[in-house]
KEZATI-538635 format. One record per residue (C-alpha): x, y, z; residue in one letter; chain. Coordinates in steps of 0.25 Angstrom, whole numbers. Layout:
<atoms>
<<X,Y,Z>,A,A>
...
</atoms>
This chain:
<atoms>
<<237,-88,-43>,M,A>
<<244,-100,-36>,E,A>
<<247,-101,-21>,T,A>
<<258,-110,-17>,I,A>
<<256,-115,-3>,V,A>
<<269,-118,5>,L,A>
<<271,-123,19>,K,A>
<<266,-115,32>,R,A>
<<253,-111,24>,H,A>
<<261,-100,17>,D,A>
<<259,-97,2>,S,A>
<<265,-89,-9>,I,A>
<<257,-84,-21>,K,A>
<<262,-87,-35>,R,A>
<<255,-79,-46>,V,A>
<<256,-80,-61>,K,A>
<<249,-66,-66>,T,A>
<<253,-52,-65>,V,A>
<<239,-49,-60>,G,A>
<<240,-58,-48>,E,A>
<<253,-52,-44>,V,A>
<<248,-38,-45>,R,A>
<<236,-42,-37>,K,A>
<<244,-47,-25>,Q,A>
<<254,-35,-26>,I,A>
<<243,-25,-25>,K,A>
<<237,-32,-13>,K,A>
<<251,-32,-6>,W,A>
<<253,-18,-9>,K,A>
<<239,-14,-3>,R,A>
<<244,-21,9>,E,A>
<<257,-13,10>,G,A>
<<266,-24,7>,F,A>
<<280,-22,0>,T,A>
<<283,-31,-12>,I,A>
<<296,-37,-16>,G,A>
<<298,-44,-30>,L,A>
<<308,-55,-33>,V,A>
<<308,-57,-48>,P,A>
<<313,-71,-52>,T,A>
<<313,-81,-64>,M,A>
<<310,-92,-54>,G,A>
<<318,-105,-50>,F,A>
<<321,-98,-37>,L,A>
<<334,-100,-29>,H,A>
<<340,-94,-17>,E,A>
<<344,-82,-24>,G,A>
<<329,-79,-27>,H,A>
<<326,-83,-13>,E,A>
<<335,-72,-7>,S,A>
<<328,-62,-16>,L,A>
<<314,-66,-11>,I,A>
<<319,-66,4>,K,A>
<<324,-52,2>,R,A>
<<311,-48,-4>,A,A>
<<303,-54,7>,A,A>
<<312,-47,18>,E,A>
<<310,-33,11>,E,A>
<<296,-34,6>,N,A>
<<282,-38,12>,D,A>
<<279,-47,-1>,K,A>
<<288,-53,-11>,V,A>
<<284,-57,-25>,V,A>
<<293,-67,-33>,V,A>
<<292,-67,-48>,S,A>
<<295,-81,-54>,V,A>
<<295,-78,-69>,F,A>
<<305,-84,-80>,V,A>
<<305,-71,-88>,N,A>
<<306,-75,-103>,P,A>
<<310,-60,-108>,T,A>
<<324,-61,-101>,Q,A>
<<328,-74,-108>,F,A>
<<335,-73,-121>,G,A>
<<335,-83,-132>,E,A>
<<342,-97,-129>,N,A>
<<341,-93,-114>,E,A>
<<335,-102,-103>,D,A>
<<321,-97,-102>,L,A>
<<315,-111,-105>,G,A>
<<324,-118,-96>,S,A>
<<325,-108,-84>,Y,A>
<<321,-116,-71>,P,A>
<<307,-114,-66>,R,A>
<<301,-120,-53>,D,A>
<<290,-111,-48>,I,A>
<<286,-121,-36>,K,A>
<<300,-120,-31>,R,A>
<<300,-105,-33>,D,A>
<<288,-104,-25>,E,A>
<<294,-111,-13>,V,A>
<<306,-102,-13>,L,A>
<<298,-90,-14>,C,A>
<<289,-93,-2>,K,A>
<<301,-97,6>,K,A>
<<308,-84,3>,A,A>
<<296,-75,6>,G,A>
<<289,-72,-7>,A,A>
<<274,-70,-7>,N,A>
<<271,-70,-22>,L,A>
<<277,-77,-34>,I,A>
<<274,-71,-48>,F,A>
<<276,-82,-58>,N,A>
<<270,-78,-71>,P,A>
<<270,-84,-85>,E,A>
<<277,-76,-96>,P,A>
<<264,-73,-102>,S,A>
<<260,-66,-89>,E,A>
<<272,-57,-90>,M,A>
<<274,-54,-105>,Y,A>
<<262,-51,-114>,Y,A>
<<263,-56,-128>,K,A>
<<263,-42,-134>,D,A>
<<273,-36,-124>,A,A>
<<283,-26,-130>,S,A>
<<289,-19,-118>,T,A>
<<304,-21,-114>,V,A>
<<312,-16,-102>,V,A>
<<327,-14,-104>,N,A>
<<338,-8,-95>,V,A>
<<349,-3,-104>,N,A>
<<364,-3,-100>,G,A>
<<363,-12,-88>,L,A>
<<359,-24,-97>,T,A>
<<369,-23,-107>,E,A>
<<381,-30,-100>,G,A>
<<382,-43,-92>,L,A>
<<371,-52,-94>,C,A>
<<363,-42,-103>,G,A>
<<374,-43,-113>,A,A>
<<372,-58,-114>,R,A>
<<357,-58,-112>,R,A>
<<352,-47,-120>,P,A>
<<337,-49,-117>,V,A>
<<338,-53,-103>,H,A>
<<337,-40,-95>,F,A>
<<326,-34,-104>,G,A>
<<318,-46,-100>,G,A>
<<322,-44,-85>,V,A>
<<318,-30,-85>,C,A>
<<305,-33,-92>,L,A>
<<301,-44,-82>,V,A>
<<306,-37,-70>,V,A>
<<299,-24,-74>,S,A>
<<286,-31,-76>,K,A>
<<287,-38,-62>,L,A>
<<290,-25,-56>,F,A>
<<277,-19,-62>,N,A>
<<269,-32,-58>,I,A>
<<274,-33,-44>,V,A>
<<277,-19,-41>,T,A>
<<287,-23,-30>,P,A>
<<294,-14,-20>,D,A>
<<307,-22,-21>,R,A>
<<312,-32,-31>,A,A>
<<324,-42,-29>,Y,A>
<<334,-46,-38>,F,A>
<<347,-55,-36>,G,A>
<<361,-48,-38>,E,A>
<<365,-61,-46>,K,A>
<<358,-54,-58>,D,A>
<<366,-41,-56>,A,A>
<<363,-36,-69>,Q,A>
<<348,-39,-68>,Q,A>
<<348,-32,-55>,L,A>
<<355,-19,-60>,A,A>
<<345,-19,-72>,V,A>
<<333,-20,-64>,I,A>
<<338,-9,-54>,K,A>
<<340,0,-67>,K,A>
<<326,-4,-72>,M,A>
<<319,-1,-59>,V,A>
<<326,13,-58>,K,A>
<<323,17,-73>,D,A>
<<309,12,-73>,L,A>
<<306,18,-59>,N,A>
<<301,5,-53>,F,A>
<<298,8,-38>,D,A>
<<305,-5,-34>,I,A>
<<318,-8,-26>,E,A>
<<327,-18,-33>,I,A>
<<334,-26,-23>,V,A>
<<347,-34,-27>,G,A>
<<350,-47,-19>,C,A>
<<363,-54,-17>,P,A>
<<367,-66,-25>,I,A>
<<363,-80,-19>,V,A>
<<374,-91,-21>,R,A>
<<375,-106,-21>,E,A>
<<384,-112,-11>,F,A>
<<396,-111,-21>,D,A>
<<393,-97,-25>,G,A>
<<385,-99,-37>,L,A>
<<374,-88,-38>,A,A>
<<360,-94,-37>,K,A>
<<353,-94,-50>,S,A>
<<341,-102,-56>,S,A>
<<350,-105,-68>,R,A>
<<360,-113,-58>,N,A>
<<350,-125,-60>,T,A>
<<355,-126,-75>,Y,A>
<<369,-130,-70>,L,A>
<<373,-144,-70>,S,A>
<<381,-150,-58>,F,A>
<<394,-147,-64>,E,A>
<<390,-133,-69>,E,A>
<<385,-130,-55>,R,A>
<<398,-133,-49>,K,A>
<<405,-124,-60>,A,A>
<<395,-113,-58>,A,A>
<<402,-109,-45>,S,A>
<<413,-103,-53>,I,A>
<<405,-90,-55>,L,A>
<<405,-86,-41>,N,A>
<<419,-91,-39>,E,A>
<<424,-81,-50>,S,A>
<<417,-70,-44>,L,A>
<<422,-73,-30>,I,A>
<<436,-72,-36>,L,A>
<<433,-58,-43>,A,A>
<<427,-53,-30>,K,A>
<<439,-57,-22>,K,A>
<<448,-50,-32>,A,A>
<<440,-37,-31>,L,A>
<<440,-38,-16>,N,A>
<<455,-39,-17>,L,A>
<<456,-26,-25>,G,A>
<<456,-31,-40>,E,A>
<<450,-20,-48>,R,A>
<<454,-25,-62>,N,A>
<<441,-29,-70>,V,A>
<<448,-37,-80>,G,A>
<<456,-45,-69>,R,A>
<<443,-48,-61>,I,A>
<<436,-53,-74>,K,A>
<<448,-62,-78>,D,A>
<<447,-68,-64>,M,A>
<<433,-71,-65>,I,A>
<<435,-76,-79>,N,A>
<<446,-85,-75>,E,A>
<<438,-91,-64>,K,A>
<<426,-94,-72>,L,A>
<<434,-100,-83>,S,A>
<<440,-110,-74>,S,A>
<<427,-117,-74>,E,A>
<<425,-125,-87>,I,A>
<<410,-124,-87>,L,A>
<<409,-109,-87>,T,A>
<<407,-100,-99>,R,A>
<<409,-85,-95>,I,A>
<<398,-76,-101>,D,A>
<<403,-63,-94>,Y,A>
<<412,-58,-83>,I,A>
<<409,-43,-81>,E,A>
<<413,-32,-71>,I,A>
<<403,-21,-71>,V,A>
<<399,-9,-63>,D,A>
<<388,-14,-53>,S,A>
<<378,-3,-57>,L,A>
<<380,0,-72>,S,A>
<<385,-14,-75>,L,A>
<<395,-8,-85>,E,A>
<<408,-15,-86>,P,A>
<<419,-8,-77>,V,A>
<<434,-7,-81>,Q,A>
<<438,-5,-67>,S,A>
<<433,-9,-53>,I,A>
<<430,4,-45>,S,A>
<<416,3,-40>,S,A>
<<405,-7,-39>,S,A>
<<406,-18,-49>,I,A>
<<398,-31,-53>,L,A>
<<406,-43,-57>,V,A>
<<397,-52,-65>,A,A>
<<398,-65,-73>,I,A>
<<390,-74,-81>,A,A>
<<395,-88,-84>,V,A>
<<389,-100,-91>,Y,A>
<<391,-113,-83>,I,A>
<<387,-123,-94>,G,A>
<<375,-117,-101>,R,A>
<<370,-109,-88>,T,A>
<<373,-94,-87>,R,A>
<<376,-90,-73>,L,A>
<<379,-76,-68>,I,A>
<<385,-70,-55>,D,A>
<<391,-57,-50>,N,A>
<<396,-49,-38>,F,A>
<<397,-34,-36>,T,A>
<<409,-28,-30>,F,A>
<<410,-14,-25>,K,A>
<<424,-7,-24>,V,A>
</atoms>
């Protein structure tokens, strides 16, 4: 167990093993404390900070997992190059109010002879799931393991990953996890780009171009607020705006039911407008929910 000492003689524990986490959680629960969990892959930013702060407001103790999960990366994805900086993450976690960082090695989370899988059918078939077929199976597996290790009262996820949030909520319901799942609003850069650890991949010119994602969604939201209900016209509007930036390559533009994530033909209830766009070689996602 490693203890990182920060200013004012405060400290935050960083542990590497399942046993260490369970020992600390048992102690806290004997003392009557509630536990909040914020699962992350590290290289934390203001979006993660908002999740940790929310967890600290609503729970006595907060656990942040920092683990680049190999099972949610497909072939030729960025597992090896995904940004990592645990010392920087520790400082942000302490500032935001976390008490424990769980930073395991892959060998601690996955046994060599492991054969169990966790899949949520239906919700994972469209949007990012259609492009990344192994992704959500890996997400569900690691999150279910974290839930069993930490046994939190509440777990916090960002609404930027809207499909992931829906999948986790469904998994929790189906498997009877006694955990409240809390979705937290998207945190954005000064120009509207959704905060993401992958934003660090962008060159200077690509970073300037990336603001086009939020600009296209703002156009769509304005049209919806003015009464536009034609799905095709909304998607065309987004497509035209995104295509005006030469550095973009559109992966998908989808308008789906916000609960089932199934494509809608007409807009008559709550919808999710979601996009995935490559800026150079970096894939970025963004979305908003609109309720009629």
